[in-house]
N, C-alpha and C positions, 0 to 999 in steps of 0.2 A: 053753548055758543059764548064766546068771549066778546062782550059788548064793546070793550075797549078796542078791539081789533076791527069790528065791522059795524058800520052804520048803514042800515038799509034804505035810508031816505035819499041818498045820492045828492042831496042839496046842500049839506053842510060843508063849508070850506074849511080846509086845514092848512097849516103851514109846515114847512120842512125845508130840507136841504137836499140838493143833488148829491147823491153818493158817488155816482159816476154816470156818464152819458156818452155813448159812442155815436157821433153824428153820422159816420159812414154806415153803421148798421141800423141807425134810426131808433135806438131804444137805450134805456138805462134804468136806474133805480133811485127812488127818493127815500130818505130817512125822515122820520118824524117822531117826536115824543108821544104823539097821540096813538101810535100803533106799535105793536110788538115786533112786527116784521117789516122789512123793506117793501116799498110799493113799486110795482112795475110801471114804467112810463114809456109809452110808444110815441113817436114823433107826431102821429096823426091826432093825438089827444092834447097837443100843445097849442095854446093860443100864441101865434107867432106874429109879433109886430115888426119883424124883420122884412125888408123888401125881398130878400132871397127866399127860396123855398126851403132851404136847409135850416134845421133847428140847431142852434149852438148853445150848449150849457158848459160851464166850467164846474169842476168838482167844488162843492161847497156853496154854490149859488143858492140864494134864498128863493123859495117858490111858494105859491099858494095853489091849492088844488082841491078837487073833490075826488071821492073814491067810489068804485063799484066792483062788485064781485064778477069776475070774468070766468068763473068755473074752475080755473086752476090756481086761483089766488086773486088778490086785490090788484086793481088797475087804477092809476090816477088818470083823471080827465079834467078838462078845462084848466090845464096847468099853465101858470104864467109866472114869469120872473118878478120878484119884488125887490125893492132896494133896501 
């Protein structure tokens, strides 16, 4: 197992950037120097401070997140935009 790719505690926060996010489909990917692969991001795992239900990200937005293994790869959760 490559420890750089997977942390099993699920509590460590990481930083990265939105590679792309499709608001209509409700998912996208995050890139981070802490991981060798892009991290899947579903809209239900985003902490949304927007009054609307829809999650909006722009390519390149800075984010903070935690990761967990979802069986088919890593998934970001507790995702929030940072300045």
